[in-house]
VOVOVO-315968 format. One record per residue (C-alpha): residue number from 1; residue in three letters; chain; x, y, z. Coordinates in pm, 1 decimal. Layout:
+-----+-----+---+----------+----------+----------+
!   k !   r ! c !     east !    north !       up !
+-----+-----+---+----------+----------+----------+
! NUM ! Ala ! A !        X !        Y !        Z !
...
+-----+-----+---+----------+----------+----------+
// end
This chain:
+-----+-----+---+----------+----------+----------+
!   k !   r ! c !     east !    north !       up !
+-----+-----+---+----------+----------+----------+
!   1 ! Gln ! A !   7718.6 !  10480.0 !   8904.9 !
!   2 ! Val ! A !   7855.1 !  10827.7 !   8974.8 !
!   3 ! Gln ! A !   7909.0 !  11118.2 !   8736.0 !
!   4 ! Leu ! A !   8150.6 !  11396.6 !   8820.2 !
!   5 ! Ala ! A !   8193.7 !  11730.2 !   8645.4 !
!   6 ! Glu ! A !   8463.2 !  11979.6 !   8740.5 !
!   7 ! Ser ! A !   8457.4 !  12353.5 !   8679.8 !
!   8 ! Gly ! A !   8645.8 !  12664.6 !   8785.5 !
!   9 ! Gly ! A !   8987.2 !  12613.9 !   8637.0 !
!  10 ! Gly ! A !   9175.7 !  12887.1 !   8457.8 !
!  11 ! Leu ! A !   9486.2 !  13102.5 !   8442.1 !
!  12 ! Val ! A !   9603.8 !  13290.1 !   8750.1 !
!  13 ! Gln ! A !   9921.6 !  13462.1 !   8859.8 !
!  14 ! Ala ! A !  10137.0 !  13319.0 !   9134.2 !
!  15 ! Gly ! A !  10002.6 !  13420.9 !   9472.1 !
!  16 ! Gly ! A !   9646.1 !  13432.4 !   9344.7 !
!  17 ! Ser ! A !   9345.1 !  13217.6 !   9418.7 !
!  18 ! Leu ! A !   9104.8 !  12989.5 !   9234.8 !
!  19 ! Arg ! A !   8803.6 !  12790.7 !   9344.9 !
!  20 ! Leu ! A !   8729.3 !  12457.7 !   9181.0 !
!  21 ! Ser ! A !   8390.7 !  12292.1 !   9201.4 !
!  22 ! Cys ! A !   8279.9 !  11940.1 !   9125.7 !
!  23 ! Ala ! A !   7916.5 !  11847.9 !   9072.2 !
!  24 ! Ala ! A !   7849.6 !  11489.2 !   9171.4 !
!  25 ! Ser ! A !   7545.4 !  11295.8 !   9057.7 !
!  26 ! Gly ! A !   7430.5 !  10936.2 !   9064.3 !
!  27 ! Ser ! A !   7274.2 !  10694.3 !   9306.4 !
!  28 ! Thr ! A !   7576.5 !  10664.5 !   9536.7 !
!  29 ! Ser ! A !   7738.2 !  11006.6 !   9504.5 !
!  30 ! Arg ! A !   7638.6 !  11108.4 !   9858.0 !
!  31 ! Thr ! A !   7761.5 !  10788.1 !  10021.0 !
!  32 ! Arg ! A !   8116.7 !  10814.9 !   9896.3 !
!  33 ! Gly ! A !   8414.5 !  11017.4 !  10004.9 !
!  34 ! Leu ! A !   8526.0 !  11266.0 !   9739.2 !
!  35 ! Gly ! A !   8874.9 !  11373.2 !   9650.7 !
!  36 ! Trp ! A !   9081.1 !  11599.1 !   9429.6 !
!  37 ! Phe ! A !   9387.1 !  11484.0 !   9239.4 !
!  38 ! Arg ! A !   9609.2 !  11661.1 !   8988.8 !
!  39 ! Gln ! A !   9836.5 !  11567.3 !   8704.4 !
!  40 ! Ala ! A !  10108.9 !  11787.6 !   8560.6 !
!  41 ! Pro ! A !  10259.5 !  11721.2 !   8215.3 !
!  42 ! Gly ! A !  10496.4 !  11427.1 !   8225.7 !
!  43 ! Lys ! A !  10410.4 !  11340.6 !   8584.7 !
!  44 ! Glu ! A !  10190.1 !  11085.5 !   8755.0 !
!  45 ! Arg ! A !   9852.6 !  11177.3 !   8894.5 !
!  46 ! Glu ! A !   9887.8 !  11278.5 !   9258.0 !
!  47 ! Phe ! A !   9663.4 !  11322.2 !   9555.8 !
!  48 ! Val ! A !   9566.2 !  11677.0 !   9658.4 !
!  49 ! Ala ! A !   9283.5 !  11657.5 !   9913.5 !
!  50 ! Ala ! A !   8985.9 !  11446.5 !  10016.5 !
!  51 ! Ile ! A !   8682.9 !  11464.3 !  10239.5 !
!  52 ! Ser ! A !   8452.8 !  11204.6 !  10391.0 !
!  53 ! Arg ! A !   8095.4 !  11140.0 !  10281.6 !
!  54 ! Ser ! A !   7966.1 !  11340.4 !  10579.9 !
!  55 ! Gly ! A !   8180.8 !  11639.9 !  10492.8 !
!  56 ! Gly ! A !   8412.6 !  11596.2 !  10788.5 !
!  57 ! Asn ! A !   8769.3 !  11477.6 !  10828.4 !
!  58 ! Pro ! A !   8933.9 !  11660.5 !  10537.8 !
!  59 ! Tyr ! A !   9294.0 !  11570.1 !  10466.6 !
!  60 ! Tyr ! A !   9557.1 !  11713.3 !  10238.3 !
!  61 ! Ala ! A !   9882.7 !  11645.7 !  10063.0 !
!  62 ! Asp ! A !  10173.0 !  11813.6 !  10241.0 !
!  63 ! Ser ! A !  10240.2 !  12025.9 !   9933.6 !
!  64 ! Val ! A !   9904.4 !  12205.6 !   9962.7 !
!  65 ! Lys ! A !   9839.9 !  12196.9 !  10335.9 !
!  66 ! Gly ! A !   9764.9 !  12545.5 !  10468.8 !
!  67 ! Arg ! A !   9692.7 !  12681.6 !  10119.6 !
!  68 ! Phe ! A !   9405.3 !  12465.0 !   9991.1 !
!  69 ! Thr ! A !   9072.0 !  12393.7 !  10156.8 !
!  70 ! Ile ! A !   8831.3 !  12119.1 !  10056.4 !
!  71 ! Ser ! A !   8463.6 !  12141.6 !  10144.7 !
!  72 ! Arg ! A !   8150.2 !  11952.1 !  10063.2 !
!  73 ! Asp ! A !   7785.2 !  12047.6 !  10032.7 !
!  74 ! Asn ! A !   7572.9 !  11734.2 !  10025.1 !
!  75 ! Ala ! A !   7253.3 !  11934.5 !   9975.6 !
!  76 ! Lys ! A !   7394.7 !  12060.5 !   9645.9 !
!  77 ! Ser ! A !   7597.7 !  11746.0 !   9575.4 !
!  78 ! Thr ! A !   7914.9 !  11945.7 !   9525.1 !
!  79 ! Val ! A !   8270.1 !  11932.9 !   9649.4 !
!  80 ! Asn ! A !   8486.4 !  12243.3 !   9628.0 !
!  81 ! Leu ! A !   8857.3 !  12313.4 !   9641.0 !
!  82 ! Gln ! A !   8956.9 !  12663.9 !   9744.2 !
!  83 ! Met ! A !   9314.8 !  12723.3 !   9634.0 !
!  84 ! Asn ! A !   9501.4 !  13019.1 !   9778.2 !
!  85 ! Ser ! A !   9862.1 !  13136.6 !   9752.3 !
!  86 ! Leu ! A !   9897.5 !  12946.4 !   9427.8 !
!  87 ! Lys ! A !  10242.8 !  12854.9 !   9303.6 !
!  88 ! Val ! A !  10372.4 !  12782.2 !   8954.6 !
!  89 ! Glu ! A !  10418.9 !  12420.3 !   9060.6 !
!  90 ! Asp ! A !  10042.9 !  12391.7 !   9123.7 !
!  91 ! Thr ! A !   9991.4 !  12401.8 !   8746.9 !
!  92 ! Ala ! A !   9815.0 !  12081.1 !   8643.8 !
!  93 ! Val ! A !   9489.5 !  11927.5 !   8533.0 !
!  94 ! Tyr ! A !   9276.5 !  11884.5 !   8844.5 !
!  95 ! Tyr ! A !   9043.7 !  11586.0 !   8873.6 !
!  96 ! Cys ! A !   8753.0 !  11517.6 !   9104.7 !
!  97 ! Ala ! A !   8713.1 !  11154.4 !   9212.9 !
!  98 ! Ala ! A !   8468.8 !  10941.9 !   9410.2 !
!  99 ! Gly ! A !   8598.5 !  10686.1 !   9656.4 !
! 100 ! Pro ! A !   8459.7 !  10357.1 !   9790.3 !
! 101 ! Asn ! A !   8087.6 !  10340.2 !   9862.0 !
! 102 ! Phe ! A !   8028.2 !  10383.7 !  10240.0 !
! 103 ! Gly ! A !   8400.8 !  10405.8 !  10288.9 !
! 104 ! Asp ! A !   8515.7 !  10621.6 !  10580.6 !
! 105 ! Gly ! A !   8884.8 !  10554.4 !  10563.4 !
! 106 ! Tyr ! A !   9187.8 !  10745.1 !  10444.2 !
! 107 ! Tyr ! A !   9219.6 !  10729.3 !  10065.9 !
! 108 ! Pro ! A !   9518.4 !  10917.7 !   9923.5 !
! 109 ! His ! A !   9584.0 !  10681.4 !   9632.2 !
! 110 ! Val ! A !   9456.8 !  10688.6 !   9274.8 !
! 111 ! Tyr ! A !   9365.5 !  10318.6 !   9278.0 !
! 112 ! Glu ! A !   9127.9 !  10368.0 !   9570.3 !
! 113 ! Tyr ! A !   8887.0 !  10578.4 !   9365.6 !
! 114 ! Asp ! A !   8613.1 !  10431.7 !   9152.5 !
! 115 ! Tyr ! A !   8492.9 !  10726.4 !   8943.0 !
! 116 ! Trp ! A !   8665.7 !  11025.7 !   8786.8 !
! 117 ! Gly ! A !   8570.7 !  11352.3 !   8624.4 !
! 118 ! Gln ! A !   8717.5 !  11480.9 !   8299.2 !
! 119 ! Gly ! A !   8943.3 !  11730.7 !   8469.7 !
! 120 ! Thr ! A !   8989.2 !  12107.2 !   8462.5 !
! 121 ! Gln ! A !   9310.3 !  12290.1 !   8374.9 !
! 122 ! Val ! A !   9475.0 !  12516.3 !   8631.2 !
! 123 ! Thr ! A !   9766.7 !  12724.8 !   8509.5 !
! 124 ! Val ! A !   9967.5 !  12943.4 !   8745.6 !
! 125 ! Ser ! A !  10198.7 !  13195.5 !   8580.9 !
! 126 ! Ser ! A !  10503.6 !  13353.6 !   8738.6 !
+-----+-----+---+----------+----------+----------+
// end
């Protein structure tokens, strides 16, 4: 079982920055890759970024590559998403998710994740 709790969302102007954090707890939280997804009103949930259980091999959606950075601190059981140069189209609810236990693959799909947080709202104004 894994519990995930996101924080750090808010309202920011276009071009600004926000840092999201996700606290992961549970017996297998450190042996799973962790990812960030987002869902805008009326749209499907989409992949943003993910990182392996060791904290290496981060990968990103093309829409955020070069602007967002995912990082992981296993000592603190957290995964962070630094979002820079934010755009209006980044507005969404952002979710933290835990992938397959001991999985070291590439997991950019919603169905590949076993546990989800409640989400945190990010609103970018023009």
